PDB file of N, CA, C, O and CB in Angstrom:
ATOM      1  N   UNK A   1      11.169 -32.864 -24.223  1.00  0.00           N
ATOM      2  CA  UNK A   1      11.483 -34.115 -23.571  1.00  0.00           C
ATOM      3  C   UNK A   1      10.665 -34.232 -22.282  1.00  0.00           C
ATOM      4  O   UNK A   1      10.684 -33.333 -21.440  1.00  0.00           O
ATOM      5  CB  UNK A   1      13.000 -34.214 -23.279  1.00  0.00           C
ATOM      6  N   UNK A   2       9.967 -35.317 -22.143  1.00  0.00           N
ATOM      7  CA  UNK A   2       9.157 -35.550 -20.942  1.00  0.00           C
ATOM      8  C   UNK A   2      10.065 -35.870 -19.763  1.00  0.00           C
ATOM      9  O   UNK A   2      11.094 -36.529 -19.912  1.00  0.00           O
ATOM     10  CB  UNK A   2       8.143 -36.702 -21.172  1.00  0.00           C
ATOM     11  N   UNK A   3       9.673 -35.401 -18.612  1.00  0.00           N
ATOM     12  CA  UNK A   3      10.364 -35.730 -17.367  1.00  0.00           C
ATOM     13  C   UNK A   3       9.443 -36.657 -16.598  1.00  0.00           C
ATOM     14  O   UNK A   3       8.372 -36.255 -16.144  1.00  0.00           O
ATOM     15  CB  UNK A   3      10.730 -34.439 -16.526  1.00  0.00           C
ATOM     16  N   UNK A   4       9.872 -37.896 -16.457  1.00  0.00           N
ATOM     17  CA  UNK A   4       9.066 -38.909 -15.775  1.00  0.00           C
ATOM     18  C   UNK A   4       9.903 -39.504 -14.653  1.00  0.00           C
ATOM     19  O   UNK A   4      11.077 -39.822 -14.837  1.00  0.00           O
ATOM     20  CB  UNK A   4       8.583 -40.021 -16.768  1.00  0.00           C
ATOM     21  N   UNK A   5       9.278 -39.650 -13.481  1.00  0.00           N
ATOM     22  CA  UNK A   5       9.954 -40.178 -12.305  1.00  0.00           C
ATOM     23  C   UNK A   5       9.111 -41.314 -11.746  1.00  0.00           C
ATOM     24  O   UNK A   5       7.885 -41.214 -11.692  1.00  0.00           O
ATOM     25  CB  UNK A   5      10.187 -39.067 -11.233  1.00  0.00           C
ATOM     26  N   UNK A   6       9.756 -42.379 -11.335  1.00  0.00           N
ATOM     27  CA  UNK A   6       9.077 -43.472 -10.628  1.00  0.00           C
ATOM     28  C   UNK A   6       9.422 -43.314  -9.161  1.00  0.00           C
ATOM     29  O   UNK A   6      10.594 -43.252  -8.791  1.00  0.00           O
ATOM     30  CB  UNK A   6       9.503 -44.901 -11.178  1.00  0.00           C
ATOM     31  N   UNK A   7       8.394 -43.249  -8.325  1.00  0.00           N
ATOM     32  CA  UNK A   7       8.640 -43.083  -6.890  1.00  0.00           C
ATOM     33  C   UNK A   7       7.927 -44.168  -6.095  1.00  0.00           C
ATOM     34  O   UNK A   7       6.932 -44.743  -6.537  1.00  0.00           O
ATOM     35  CB  UNK A   7       8.180 -41.692  -6.418  1.00  0.00           C
ATOM     36  N   UNK A   8       8.454 -44.423  -4.936  1.00  0.00           N
ATOM     37  CA  UNK A   8       7.825 -45.305  -3.964  1.00  0.00           C
ATOM     38  C   UNK A   8       7.980 -44.668  -2.600  1.00  0.00           C
ATOM     39  O   UNK A   8       9.053 -44.162  -2.271  1.00  0.00           O
ATOM     40  CB  UNK A   8       8.447 -46.739  -3.996  1.00  0.00           C
ATOM     41  N   UNK A   9       6.954 -44.685  -1.823  1.00  0.00           N
ATOM     42  CA  UNK A   9       6.967 -44.082  -0.491  1.00  0.00           C
ATOM     43  C   UNK A   9       7.200 -45.197   0.535  1.00  0.00           C
ATOM     44  O   UNK A   9       6.555 -46.244   0.485  1.00  0.00           O
ATOM     45  CB  UNK A   9       5.622 -43.309  -0.199  1.00  0.00           C
ATOM     46  N   UNK A  10       8.119 -44.960   1.449  1.00  0.00           N
ATOM     47  CA  UNK A  10       8.405 -45.951   2.492  1.00  0.00           C
ATOM     48  C   UNK A  10       7.120 -46.317   3.222  1.00  0.00           C
ATOM     49  O   UNK A  10       6.347 -45.443   3.611  1.00  0.00           O
ATOM     50  CB  UNK A  10       9.461 -45.414   3.492  1.00  0.00           C
ATOM     51  N   UNK A  11       6.900 -47.609   3.404  1.00  0.00           N
ATOM     52  CA  UNK A  11       5.702 -48.095   4.074  1.00  0.00           C
ATOM     53  C   UNK A  11       4.548 -48.370   3.130  1.00  0.00           C
ATOM     54  O   UNK A  11       3.531 -48.927   3.543  1.00  0.00           O
ATOM     55  CB  UNK A  11       5.271 -47.114   5.101  1.00  0.00           C
ATOM     56  N   UNK A  12       4.691 -47.987   1.868  1.00  0.00           N
ATOM     57  CA  UNK A  12       3.672 -48.222   0.841  1.00  0.00           C
ATOM     58  C   UNK A  12       4.297 -49.114  -0.215  1.00  0.00           C
ATOM     59  O   UNK A  12       5.319 -48.754  -0.799  1.00  0.00           O
ATOM     60  CB  UNK A  12       3.144 -46.871   0.214  1.00  0.00           C
ATOM     61  N   UNK A  13       3.710 -50.258  -0.467  1.00  0.00           N
ATOM     62  CA  UNK A  13       4.320 -51.226  -1.378  1.00  0.00           C
ATOM     63  C   UNK A  13       4.335 -50.781  -2.831  1.00  0.00           C
ATOM     64  O   UNK A  13       5.222 -51.179  -3.585  1.00  0.00           O
ATOM     65  CB  UNK A  13       3.602 -52.525  -1.277  1.00  0.00           C
ATOM     66  N   UNK A  14       3.377 -49.969  -3.237  1.00  0.00           N
ATOM     67  CA  UNK A  14       3.246 -49.614  -4.639  1.00  0.00           C
ATOM     68  C   UNK A  14       4.253 -48.597  -5.127  1.00  0.00           C
ATOM     69  O   UNK A  14       4.859 -47.863  -4.345  1.00  0.00           O
ATOM     70  CB  UNK A  14       1.897 -49.102  -4.886  1.00  0.00           C
ATOM     71  N   UNK A  15       4.420 -48.569  -6.449  1.00  0.00           N
ATOM     72  CA  UNK A  15       5.229 -47.563  -7.111  1.00  0.00           C
ATOM     73  C   UNK A  15       4.311 -46.642  -7.901  1.00  0.00           C
ATOM     74  O   UNK A  15       3.209 -47.029  -8.291  1.00  0.00           O
ATOM     75  CB  UNK A  15       6.292 -48.216  -8.033  1.00  0.00           C
ATOM     76  N   UNK A  16       4.774 -45.428  -8.131  1.00  0.00           N
ATOM     77  CA  UNK A  16       3.990 -44.415  -8.824  1.00  0.00           C
ATOM     78  C   UNK A  16       4.800 -43.824  -9.967  1.00  0.00           C
ATOM     79  O   UNK A  16       6.016 -43.668  -9.857  1.00  0.00           O
ATOM     80  CB  UNK A  16       3.544 -43.309  -7.851  1.00  0.00           C
ATOM     81  N   UNK A  17       4.131 -43.498 -11.058  1.00  0.00           N
ATOM     82  CA  UNK A  17       4.754 -42.826 -12.188  1.00  0.00           C
ATOM     83  C   UNK A  17       4.319 -41.367 -12.154  1.00  0.00           C
ATOM     84  O   UNK A  17       3.128 -41.064 -12.217  1.00  0.00           O
ATOM     85  CB  UNK A  17       4.369 -43.506 -13.549  1.00  0.00           C
ATOM     86  N   UNK A  18       5.282 -40.477 -12.053  1.00  0.00           N
ATOM     87  CA  UNK A  18       5.014 -39.042 -12.029  1.00  0.00           C
ATOM     88  C   UNK A  18       5.508 -38.455 -13.348  1.00  0.00           C
ATOM     89  O   UNK A  18       6.704 -38.481 -13.636  1.00  0.00           O
ATOM     90  CB  UNK A  18       5.706 -38.345 -10.797  1.00  0.00           C
ATOM     91  N   UNK A  19       4.583 -37.927 -14.144  1.00  0.00           N
ATOM     92  CA  UNK A  19       4.937 -37.244 -15.387  1.00  0.00           C
ATOM     93  C   UNK A  19       4.897 -35.756 -15.080  1.00  0.00           C
ATOM     94  O   UNK A  19       3.825 -35.155 -15.000  1.00  0.00           O
ATOM     95  CB  UNK A  19       3.962 -37.626 -16.582  1.00  0.00           C
ATOM     96  N   UNK A  20       6.058 -35.176 -14.913  1.00  0.00           N
ATOM     97  CA  UNK A  20       6.146 -33.783 -14.486  1.00  0.00           C
ATOM     98  C   UNK A  20       5.565 -32.848 -15.534  1.00  0.00           C
ATOM     99  O   UNK A  20       4.843 -31.912 -15.189  1.00  0.00           O
ATOM    100  CB  UNK A  20       7.595 -33.407 -14.197  1.00  0.00           C
ATOM    101  N   UNK A  21       5.864 -33.082 -16.809  1.00  0.00           N
ATOM    102  CA  UNK A  21       5.351 -32.214 -17.860  1.00  0.00           C
ATOM    103  C   UNK A  21       3.832 -32.267 -17.957  1.00  0.00           C
ATOM    104  O   UNK A  21       3.191 -31.236 -18.163  1.00  0.00           O
ATOM    105  CB  UNK A  21       5.962 -32.594 -19.189  1.00  0.00           C
ATOM    106  N   UNK A  22       3.245 -33.460 -17.810  1.00  0.00           N
ATOM    107  CA  UNK A  22       1.794 -33.611 -17.905  1.00  0.00           C
ATOM    108  C   UNK A  22       1.096 -33.266 -16.586  1.00  0.00           C
ATOM    109  O   UNK A  22      -0.113 -33.038 -16.568  1.00  0.00           O
ATOM    110  CB  UNK A  22       1.443 -35.037 -18.319  1.00  0.00           C
ATOM    111  N   UNK A  23       1.853 -33.226 -15.483  1.00  0.00           N
ATOM    112  CA  UNK A  23       1.257 -32.948 -14.183  1.00  0.00           C
ATOM    113  C   UNK A  23       0.402 -34.094 -13.675  1.00  0.00           C
ATOM    114  O   UNK A  23      -0.627 -33.870 -13.038  1.00  0.00           O
ATOM    115  CB  UNK A  23       0.432 -31.699 -14.255  1.00  0.00           C
ATOM    116  N   UNK A  24       0.826 -35.334 -13.957  1.00  0.00           N
ATOM    117  CA  UNK A  24       0.031 -36.490 -13.552  1.00  0.00           C
ATOM    118  C   UNK A  24       0.832 -37.436 -12.661  1.00  0.00           C
ATOM    119  O   UNK A  24       2.059 -37.507 -12.730  1.00  0.00           O
ATOM    120  CB  UNK A  24      -0.476 -37.237 -14.782  1.00  0.00           C
ATOM    121  N   UNK A  25       0.098 -38.153 -11.830  1.00  0.00           N
ATOM    122  CA  UNK A  25       0.660 -39.214 -10.999  1.00  0.00           C
ATOM    123  C   UNK A  25      -0.256 -40.414 -11.149  1.00  0.00           C
ATOM    124  O   UNK A  25      -1.457 -40.310 -10.898  1.00  0.00           O
ATOM    125  CB  UNK A  25       0.801 -38.774  -9.485  1.00  0.00           C
ATOM    126  N   UNK A  26       0.294 -41.555 -11.557  1.00  0.00           N
ATOM    127  CA  UNK A  26      -0.513 -42.762 -11.751  1.00  0.00           C
ATOM    128  C   UNK A  26       0.186 -43.959 -11.114  1.00  0.00           C
ATOM    129  O   UNK A  26       1.414 -44.026 -11.088  1.00  0.00           O
ATOM    130  CB  UNK A  26      -0.765 -43.021 -13.261  1.00  0.00           C
ATOM    131  N   UNK A  27      -0.601 -44.904 -10.600  1.00  0.00           N
ATOM    132  CA  UNK A  27       0.023 -46.111 -10.030  1.00  0.00           C
ATOM    133  C   UNK A  27       0.685 -46.930 -11.122  1.00  0.00           C
ATOM    134  O   UNK A  27       0.182 -47.016 -12.243  1.00  0.00           O
ATOM    135  CB  UNK A  27      -1.022 -46.971  -9.283  1.00  0.00           C
ATOM    136  N   UNK A  28       1.803 -47.521 -10.791  1.00  0.00           N
ATOM    137  CA  UNK A  28       2.521 -48.404 -11.709  1.00  0.00           C
ATOM    138  C   UNK A  28       2.113 -49.843 -11.405  1.00  0.00           C
ATOM    139  O   UNK A  28       2.217 -50.285 -10.261  1.00  0.00           O
ATOM    140  CB  UNK A  28       4.077 -48.219 -11.583  1.00  0.00           C
ATOM    141  N   UNK A  29       1.652 -50.578 -12.415  1.00  0.00           N
ATOM    142  CA  UNK A  29       1.330 -51.990 -12.153  1.00  0.00           C
ATOM    143  C   UNK A  29       2.566 -52.723 -11.616  1.00  0.00           C
ATOM    144  O   UNK A  29       3.694 -52.403 -11.992  1.00  0.00           O
ATOM    145  CB  UNK A  29       0.810 -52.685 -13.448  1.00  0.00           C
ATOM    146  N   UNK A  30       2.348 -53.695 -10.747  1.00  0.00           N
ATOM    147  CA  UNK A  30       3.465 -54.444 -10.180  1.00  0.00           C
ATOM    148  C   UNK A  30       4.278 -55.104 -11.285  1.00  0.00           C
ATOM    149  O   UNK A  30       3.746 -55.914 -12.044  1.00  0.00           O
ATOM    150  CB  UNK A  30       2.960 -55.502  -9.185  1.00  0.00           C
ATOM    151  N   UNK A  31       5.573 -54.763 -11.386  1.00  0.00           N
ATOM    152  CA  UNK A  31       6.407 -55.399 -12.412  1.00  0.00           C
ATOM    153  C   UNK A  31       6.663 -56.855 -12.063  1.00  0.00           C
ATOM    154  O   UNK A  31       6.847 -57.198 -10.895  1.00  0.00           O
ATOM    155  CB  UNK A  31       7.741 -54.650 -12.570  1.00  0.00           C
ATOM    156  N   UNK A  32       6.676 -57.707 -13.073  1.00  0.00           N
ATOM    157  CA  UNK A  32       6.899 -59.134 -12.844  1.00  0.00           C
ATOM    158  C   UNK A  32       8.290 -59.588 -13.270  1.00  0.00           C
ATOM    159  O   UNK A  32       8.705 -60.700 -12.947  1.00  0.00           O
ATOM    160  CB  UNK A  32       5.858 -59.940 -13.583  1.00  0.00           C
ATOM    161  N   UNK A  33       9.011 -58.735 -13.992  1.00  0.00           N
ATOM    162  CA  UNK A  33      10.379 -59.077 -14.380  1.00  0.00           C
ATOM    163  C   UNK A  33      11.142 -57.806 -14.746  1.00  0.00           C
ATOM    164  O   UNK A  33      10.574 -56.714 -14.772  1.00  0.00           O
ATOM    165  CB  UNK A  33      10.383 -60.078 -15.568  1.00  0.00           C
ATOM    166  N   UNK A  34      12.420 -57.959 -15.025  1.00  0.00           N
ATOM    167  CA  UNK A  34      13.235 -56.829 -15.444  1.00  0.00           C
ATOM    168  C   UNK A  34      13.757 -55.990 -14.287  1.00  0.00           C
ATOM    169  O   UNK A  34      13.656 -56.371 -13.121  1.00  0.00           O
ATOM    170  CB  UNK A  34      12.449 -55.964 -16.363  1.00  0.00           C
ATOM    171  N   UNK A  35      14.317 -54.837 -14.639  1.00  0.00           N
ATOM    172  CA  UNK A  35      14.958 -53.976 -13.646  1.00  0.00           C
ATOM    173  C   UNK A  35      13.989 -53.431 -12.611  1.00  0.00           C
ATOM    174  O   UNK A  35      14.353 -53.303 -11.442  1.00  0.00           O
ATOM    175  CB  UNK A  35      15.642 -52.835 -14.330  1.00  0.00           C
ATOM    176  N   UNK A  36      12.758 -53.104 -13.012  1.00  0.00           N
ATOM    177  CA  UNK A  36      11.802 -52.611 -12.012  1.00  0.00           C
ATOM    178  C   UNK A  36      11.431 -53.689 -11.010  1.00  0.00           C
ATOM    179  O   UNK A  36      11.188 -53.381  -9.843  1.00  0.00           O
ATOM    180  CB  UNK A  36      10.545 -52.091 -12.693  1.00  0.00           C
ATOM    181  N   UNK A  37      11.381 -54.940 -11.432  1.00  0.00           N
ATOM    182  CA  UNK A  37      11.138 -56.040 -10.492  1.00  0.00           C
ATOM    183  C   UNK A  37      12.286 -56.123  -9.490  1.00  0.00           C
ATOM    184  O   UNK A  37      12.071 -56.371  -8.304  1.00  0.00           O
ATOM    185  CB  UNK A  37      10.976 -57.391 -11.247  1.00  0.00           C
ATOM    186  N   UNK A  38      13.511 -55.912  -9.982  1.00  0.00           N
ATOM    187  CA  UNK A  38      14.668 -55.893  -9.083  1.00  0.00           C
ATOM    188  C   UNK A  38      14.545 -54.775  -8.057  1.00  0.00           C
ATOM    189  O   UNK A  38      14.879 -54.967  -6.888  1.00  0.00           O
ATOM    190  CB  UNK A  38      15.966 -55.730  -9.881  1.00  0.00           C
ATOM    191  N   UNK A  39      14.067 -53.602  -8.486  1.00  0.00           N
ATOM    192  CA  UNK A  39      13.865 -52.478  -7.573  1.00  0.00           C
ATOM    193  C   UNK A  39      12.831 -52.838  -6.511  1.00  0.00           C
ATOM    194  O   UNK A  39      13.033 -52.563  -5.328  1.00  0.00           O
ATOM    195  CB  UNK A  39      13.422 -51.220  -8.348  1.00  0.00           C
ATOM    196  N   UNK A  40      11.725 -53.451  -6.928  1.00  0.00           N
ATOM    197  CA  UNK A  40      10.682 -53.863  -5.987  1.00  0.00           C
ATOM    198  C   UNK A  40      11.263 -54.844  -4.968  1.00  0.00           C
ATOM    199  O   UNK A  40      10.998 -54.729  -3.771  1.00  0.00           O
ATOM    200  CB  UNK A  40       9.482 -54.504  -6.738  1.00  0.00           C
ATOM    201  N   UNK A  41      12.043 -55.795  -5.436  1.00  0.00           N
ATOM    202  CA  UNK A  41      12.647 -56.778  -4.533  1.00  0.00           C
ATOM    203  C   UNK A  41      13.599 -56.112  -3.542  1.00  0.00           C
ATOM    204  O   UNK A  41      13.623 -56.475  -2.366  1.00  0.00           O
ATOM    205  CB  UNK A  41      13.393 -57.850  -5.335  1.00  0.00           C
ATOM    206  N   UNK A  42      14.384 -55.141  -4.008  1.00  0.00           N
ATOM    207  CA  UNK A  42      15.294 -54.435  -3.115  1.00  0.00           C
ATOM    208  C   UNK A  42      14.524 -53.630  -2.065  1.00  0.00           C
ATOM    209  O   UNK A  42      14.912 -53.598  -0.897  1.00  0.00           O
ATOM    210  CB  UNK A  42      16.213 -53.512  -3.919  1.00  0.00           C
ATOM    211  N   UNK A  43      13.436 -52.982  -2.483  1.00  0.00           N
ATOM    212  CA  UNK A  43      12.616 -52.208  -1.532  1.00  0.00           C
ATOM    213  C   UNK A  43      12.044 -53.111  -0.453  1.00  0.00           C
ATOM    214  O   UNK A  43      11.919 -52.705   0.703  1.00  0.00           O
ATOM    215  CB  UNK A  43      11.471 -51.479  -2.265  1.00  0.00           C
ATOM    216  N   UNK A  44      11.700 -54.329  -0.826  1.00  0.00           N
ATOM    217  CA  UNK A  44      11.105 -55.279   0.123  1.00  0.00           C
ATOM    218  C   UNK A  44      12.030 -55.544   1.306  1.00  0.00           C
ATOM    219  O   UNK A  44      11.567 -55.786   2.421  1.00  0.00           O
ATOM    220  CB  UNK A  44      10.774 -56.597  -0.582  1.00  0.00           C
ATOM    221  N   UNK A  45      13.334 -55.498   1.060  1.00  0.00           N
ATOM    222  CA  UNK A  45      14.296 -55.743   2.144  1.00  0.00           C
ATOM    223  C   UNK A  45      14.851 -54.447   2.732  1.00  0.00           C
ATOM    224  O   UNK A  45      15.825 -54.470   3.485  1.00  0.00           O
ATOM    225  CB  UNK A  45      15.443 -56.604   1.637  1.00  0.00           C
ATOM    226  N   UNK A  46      14.227 -53.310   2.384  1.00  0.00           N
ATOM    227  CA  UNK A  46      14.579 -52.050   3.009  1.00  0.00           C
ATOM    228  C   UNK A  46      15.563 -51.170   2.266  1.00  0.00           C
ATOM    229  O   UNK A  46      15.972 -50.132   2.786  1.00  0.00           O
ATOM    230  CB  UNK A  46      15.114 -52.322   4.308  1.00  0.00           C
ATOM    231  N   UNK A  47      15.952 -51.560   1.061  1.00  0.00           N
ATOM    232  CA  UNK A  47      16.912 -50.753   0.302  1.00  0.00           C
ATOM    233  C   UNK A  47      16.219 -49.567  -0.358  1.00  0.00           C
ATOM    234  O   UNK A  47      15.023 -49.608  -0.646  1.00  0.00           O
ATOM    235  CB  UNK A  47      17.617 -51.612  -0.762  1.00  0.00           C
ATOM    236  N   UNK A  48      16.982 -48.523  -0.588  1.00  0.00           N
ATOM    237  CA  UNK A  48      16.529 -47.373  -1.362  1.00  0.00           C
ATOM    238  C   UNK A  48      17.291 -47.366  -2.679  1.00  0.00           C
ATOM    239  O   UNK A  48      18.502 -47.584  -2.700  1.00  0.00           O
ATOM    240  CB  UNK A  48      16.739 -46.033  -0.578  1.00  0.00           C
ATOM    241  N   UNK A  49      16.595 -47.119  -3.762  1.00  0.00           N
ATOM    242  CA  UNK A  49      17.215 -47.064  -5.082  1.00  0.00           C
ATOM    243  C   UNK A  49      17.006 -45.655  -5.616  1.00  0.00           C
ATOM    244  O   UNK A  49      15.870 -45.209  -5.772  1.00  0.00           O
ATOM    245  CB  UNK A  49      16.613 -48.147  -6.058  1.00  0.00           C
ATOM    246  N   UNK A  50      18.104 -44.951  -5.897  1.00  0.00           N
ATOM    247  CA  UNK A  50      18.030 -43.563  -6.340  1.00  0.00           C
ATOM    248  C   UNK A  50      18.882 -43.408  -7.589  1.00  0.00           C
ATOM    249  O   UNK A  50      20.058 -43.771  -7.596  1.00  0.00           O
ATOM    250  CB  UNK A  50      18.499 -42.584  -5.220  1.00  0.00           C
ATOM    251  N   UNK A  51      18.282 -42.866  -8.651  1.00  0.00           N
ATOM    252  CA  UNK A  51      19.019 -42.626  -9.893  1.00  0.00           C
ATOM    253  C   UNK A  51      18.441 -41.383 -10.554  1.00  0.00           C
ATOM    254  O   UNK A  51      17.251 -41.342 -10.865  1.00  0.00           O
ATOM    255  CB  UNK A  51      18.942 -43.863 -10.855  1.00  0.00           C
ATOM    256  N   UNK A  52      19.259 -40.386 -10.766  1.00  0.00           N
ATOM    257  CA  UNK A  52      18.840 -39.195 -11.481  1.00  0.00           C
ATOM    258  C   UNK A  52      18.000 -38.212 -10.679  1.00  0.00           C
ATOM    259  O   UNK A  52      17.399 -37.301 -11.249  1.00  0.00           O
ATOM    260  CB  UNK A  52      18.089 -39.595 -12.664  1.00  0.00           C
ATOM    261  N   UNK A  53      17.953 -38.386  -9.374  1.00  0.00           N
ATOM    262  CA  UNK A  53      17.206 -37.486  -8.481  1.00  0.00           C
ATOM    263  C   UNK A  53      18.202 -36.915  -7.483  1.00  0.00           C
ATOM    264  O   UNK A  53      18.994 -37.658  -6.902  1.00  0.00           O
ATOM    265  CB  UNK A  53      16.015 -38.236  -7.742  1.00  0.00           C
ATOM    266  N   UNK A  54      18.167 -35.591  -7.277  1.00  0.00           N
ATOM    267  CA  UNK A  54      19.105 -35.030  -6.304  1.00  0.00           C
ATOM    268  C   UNK A  54      18.425 -34.461  -5.066  1.00  0.00           C
ATOM    269  O   UNK A  54      19.102 -34.072  -4.114  1.00  0.00           O
ATOM    270  CB  UNK A  54      19.923 -33.958  -6.953  1.00  0.00           C
ATOM    271  N   UNK A  55      17.080 -34.406  -5.068  1.00  0.00           N
ATOM    272  CA  UNK A  55      16.348 -33.997  -3.867  1.00  0.00           C
ATOM    273  C   UNK A  55      15.051 -34.793  -3.798  1.00  0.00           C
ATOM    274  O   UNK A  55      14.313 -34.868  -4.781  1.00  0.00           O
ATOM    275  CB  UNK A  55      16.059 -32.456  -3.871  1.00  0.00           C
ATOM    276  N   UNK A  56      14.774 -35.381  -2.656  1.00  0.00           N
ATOM    277  CA  UNK A  56      13.495 -36.051  -2.406  1.00  0.00           C
ATOM    278  C   UNK A  56      13.213 -35.919  -0.913  1.00  0.00           C
ATOM    279  O   UNK A  56      13.998 -36.378  -0.083  1.00  0.00           O
ATOM    280  CB  UNK A  56      13.523 -37.575  -2.862  1.00  0.00           C
ATOM    281  N   UNK A  57      12.105 -35.299  -0.582  1.00  0.00           N
ATOM    282  CA  UNK A  57      11.746 -35.081   0.821  1.00  0.00           C
ATOM    283  C   UNK A  57      10.316 -35.539   1.019  1.00  0.00           C
ATOM    284  O   UNK A  57       9.425 -35.135   0.271  1.00  0.00           O
ATOM    285  CB  UNK A  57      11.915 -33.580   1.233  1.00  0.00           C
ATOM    286  N   UNK A  58      10.088 -36.361   1.999  1.00  0.00           N
ATOM    287  CA  UNK A  58       8.746 -36.834   2.322  1.00  0.00           C
ATOM    288  C   UNK A  58       8.150 -35.952   3.409  1.00  0.00           C
ATOM    289  O   UNK A  58       8.788 -35.694   4.430  1.00  0.00           O
ATOM    290  CB  UNK A  58       8.772 -38.319   2.771  1.00  0.00           C
ATOM    291  N   UNK A  59       6.925 -35.492   3.184  1.00  0.00           N
ATOM    292  CA  UNK A  59       6.206 -34.692   4.184  1.00  0.00           C
ATOM    293  C   UNK A  59       4.788 -35.230   4.295  1.00  0.00           C
ATOM    294  O   UNK A  59       4.328 -35.973   3.428  1.00  0.00           O
ATOM    295  CB  UNK A  59       6.199 -33.168   3.804  1.00  0.00           C
ATOM    296  N   UNK A  60       4.101 -34.856   5.359  1.00  0.00           N
ATOM    297  CA  UNK A  60       2.748 -35.355   5.592  1.00  0.00           C
ATOM    298  C   UNK A  60       1.714 -34.719   4.668  1.00  0.00           C
ATOM    299  O   UNK A  60       0.735 -35.368   4.299  1.00  0.00           O
ATOM    300  CB  UNK A  60       2.356 -35.114   7.027  1.00  0.00           C
ATOM    301  N   UNK A  61       1.919 -33.446   4.287  1.00  0.00           N
ATOM    302  CA  UNK A  61       0.934 -32.760   3.458  1.00  0.00           C
ATOM    303  C   UNK A  61       1.590 -31.611   2.706  1.00  0.00           C
ATOM    304  O   UNK A  61       2.689 -31.179   3.052  1.00  0.00           O
ATOM    305  CB  UNK A  61      -0.234 -32.243   4.314  1.00  0.00           C
ATOM    306  N   UNK A  62       0.909 -31.120   1.678  1.00  0.00           N
ATOM    307  CA  UNK A  62       1.403 -29.960   0.944  1.00  0.00           C
ATOM    308  C   UNK A  62       1.489 -28.745   1.856  1.00  0.00           C
ATOM    309  O   UNK A  62       2.342 -27.881   1.657  1.00  0.00           O
ATOM    310  CB  UNK A  62       0.501 -29.659  -0.257  1.00  0.00           C
ATOM    311  N   UNK A  63       0.622 -28.672   2.844  1.00  0.00           N
ATOM    312  CA  UNK A  63       0.669 -27.577   3.805  1.00  0.00           C
ATOM    313  C   UNK A  63       1.981 -27.533   4.565  1.00  0.00           C
ATOM    314  O   UNK A  63       2.479 -26.458   4.899  1.00  0.00           O
ATOM    315  CB  UNK A  63      -0.473 -27.692   4.776  1.00  0.00           C
ATOM    316  N   UNK A  64       2.545 -28.719   4.839  1.00  0.00           N
ATOM    317  CA  UNK A  64       3.834 -28.774   5.529  1.00  0.00           C
ATOM    318  C   UNK A  64       4.936 -28.141   4.695  1.00  0.00           C
ATOM    319  O   UNK A  64       5.843 -27.506   5.233  1.00  0.00           O
ATOM    320  CB  UNK A  64       4.199 -30.217   5.862  1.00  0.00           C
ATOM    321  N   UNK A  65       4.858 -28.315   3.382  1.00  0.00           N
ATOM    322  CA  UNK A  65       5.864 -27.723   2.499  1.00  0.00           C
ATOM    323  C   UNK A  65       5.760 -26.204   2.555  1.00  0.00           C
ATOM    324  O   UNK A  65       6.765 -25.511   2.709  1.00  0.00           O
ATOM    325  CB  UNK A  65       5.691 -28.228   1.040  1.00  0.00           C
ATOM    326  N   UNK A  66       4.533 -25.690   2.429  1.00  0.00           N
ATOM    327  CA  UNK A  66       4.317 -24.246   2.451  1.00  0.00           C
ATOM    328  C   UNK A  66       4.782 -23.632   3.776  1.00  0.00           C
ATOM    329  O   UNK A  66       5.247 -22.493   3.813  1.00  0.00           O
ATOM    330  CB  UNK A  66       2.837 -23.931   2.216  1.00  0.00           C
ATOM    331  N   UNK A  67       4.650 -24.393   4.847  1.00  0.00           N
ATOM    332  CA  UNK A  67       5.051 -23.879   6.162  1.00  0.00           C
ATOM    333  C   UNK A  67       6.526 -24.119   6.459  1.00  0.00           C
ATOM    334  O   UNK A  67       7.031 -23.687   7.495  1.00  0.00           O
ATOM    335  CB  UNK A  67       4.208 -24.518   7.247  1.00  0.00           C
ATOM    336  N   UNK A  68       7.220 -24.808   5.551  1.00  0.00           N
ATOM    337  CA  UNK A  68       8.641 -25.065   5.745  1.00  0.00           C
ATOM    338  C   UNK A  68       8.943 -26.208   6.684  1.00  0.00           C
ATOM    339  O   UNK A  68      10.079 -26.339   7.140  1.00  0.00           O
ATOM    340  CB  UNK A  68       9.296 -23.850   6.249  1.00  0.00           C
ATOM    341  N   UNK A  69       7.945 -27.055   6.994  1.00  0.00           N
ATOM    342  CA  UNK A  69       8.154 -28.194   7.891  1.00  0.00           C
ATOM    343  C   UNK A  69       8.591 -29.398   7.070  1.00  0.00           C
ATOM    344  O   UNK A  69       7.768 -30.061   6.439  1.00  0.00           O
ATOM    345  CB  UNK A  69       6.863 -28.519   8.700  1.00  0.00           C
ATOM    346  N   UNK A  70       9.885 -29.676   7.082  1.00  0.00           N
ATOM    347  CA  UNK A  70      10.419 -30.799   6.302  1.00  0.00           C
ATOM    348  C   UNK A  70      11.339 -31.648   7.151  1.00  0.00           C
ATOM    349  O   UNK A  70      12.445 -31.983   6.728  1.00  0.00           O
ATOM    350  CB  UNK A  70      11.167 -30.296   5.062  1.00  0.00           C
ATOM    351  N   UNK A  71      10.901 -31.995   8.327  1.00  0.00           N
ATOM    352  CA  UNK A  71      11.701 -32.839   9.195  1.00  0.00           C
ATOM    353  C   UNK A  71      11.458 -34.279   8.864  1.00  0.00           C
ATOM    354  O   UNK A  71      12.044 -35.164   9.488  1.00  0.00           O
ATOM    355  CB  UNK A  71      11.396 -32.571  10.657  1.00  0.00           C
TER     356      UNK A  71
END
């Protein structure tokens, strides 16, 4: 079973598709309708939408993770 996650980084309008099994990250075309369009609209007004994820931490670089800097 593939593990796929859609992510959006605060301050960046785009969404990304992360395929964990394939080790890929690709931009998601802007949705024009449906539930993903609703997510985009909610993000526009500052909402966070989380489903099926129990940890998400934003850092400046992979080096920050290795050094334990996750503020």
